[in-house]
Steps between C-alpha positions, in 0.01 A plus 500: 500500500507138385176351375314264732538204260876536523519501876758218577318396819241312287777282364630444851148404612473254212828345602386473860187312393724256311742473797216418740366242254839324522615571849166439679289325231748246377717452804222538762185416315581152369651343816180305578553300175820355643364382841341164406756376247794584727335335799408190305843470347696551823250330727465791743196651670361813346504690829868436542583590138302825499692609803754624251244774399482601865877533509499720196235723655677525836837582350336759269314655794810516714692678220224747407641785717847426355361527150345832590845634583652343186240670282615840636867407471539313168165550329230266381652418160806336647279294738293389204808393311635303799166324549475427131800277544439375859150365472560308170809352667282375787245348261779322311628362828152376591516278189787301651355464853456142626441556868272729698793688654610587152177691451542669834851615419411618153197680648734708713688595182175601325389697812810710472382631163121479519456864611706610193215423259189571704239757595772683700733579215236540225282719719801722574562558133137575432498755790808665351353538156142584574341773711161509326319173450744327728257238633385413144859469384578285802202277431607459139853407599388256766249346253802350322516236772156367406570522129825307543337231717211456256726470205778275646298262719372284204847508344679381811235235563543372143877487537464303828262252326727458206858512644466505881530750774881528480489623142213732589714667764783537245267644239365749762852603590610553142178677389517734794859591443457557129186714542584703810843638416415677174198674661708618794817598306339665197197679649484542881644815663461569869360850471421761228774728633753262359373597150441868567127445540248562770241251638172467311239761591187527291551746216855591607689172476807637310561806712757536772344571843626604835515194722262504797636440847461139627202443721413220741674326784849366543530120531577534868209737552260272307602202718361682803150540359203268528390547131838370386463179699139455401597533137784249547255260671253545214760424233616190698146363519426568137816311404401202721147489352616541131851371473474185713214318324606611153819287511286184535228591242623311201587191702155504666314501170717218379421302811130520451516364152561787261777496241812712540393705198161579662664586830740735318207664320317567828808674635540701176137622526575605857797693374294671231256638756791591725628712210164672447460561870835673533428739211149583636630551852760746377224720361294456819795622714558800275131592503393431858822513698693244702269474795171447315668263246653296775165465676343384173775243445462373859121459453 
């Protein structure tokens, strides 16, 4: 039996935290910093510019079932590698945009890859590697998005102030590519079986175990149930309430007289508490179960 401290899944989890910090924190978390400088420079309304974020979300949502099939066919690691190239390419292209339709077209490109570095892929790897403490591990992995946003928001804002939004997009693209690829290539493995290991189970993490039969509903069966559609509606409404206003946060603080640095610091503080919340909620889910934890979150 291998010792607990040598269980490779902890390294995978650390890599996933880092991947979320780049994929969701850097690429997703700092977008509000670009809104005002891009609109001011190109002379376009904010509502029309930020439509590109809607395009990314719609394309990503439409492709979500397709990504589910791809995960089963080619594995998560290959999708992570593809997205590690695709999203930086999109950000580099943003730096050359001069018309609104350029943003819309590039947004479609980004949407093609956005699911590749997201809660879907990262959550799948966590589920593969952890049976015990799965919710805690998931919370830790997802917390990377808050850490990345908190760390990169001031940096991106400073680059925009010093060299403009075009160079900030290029810096974001280069940094993401340089940081994501090593983490994916050197550390991440789809499942412990690829290394002759079994998923983590408290006190027995190095042992081989008999796989339990799959439980739950098929996709077709789930689509015929009311809970599935209630859950989908809930996720949609949460995204509207949280994702929509967030894009305009930094620009709003700038409009009412605060400096760009202060606006960035407010967003960073939000991201710090987001990180703490994800870790805490992972423990709450493990301790009290999904139903009670979800009610608590809703309240």
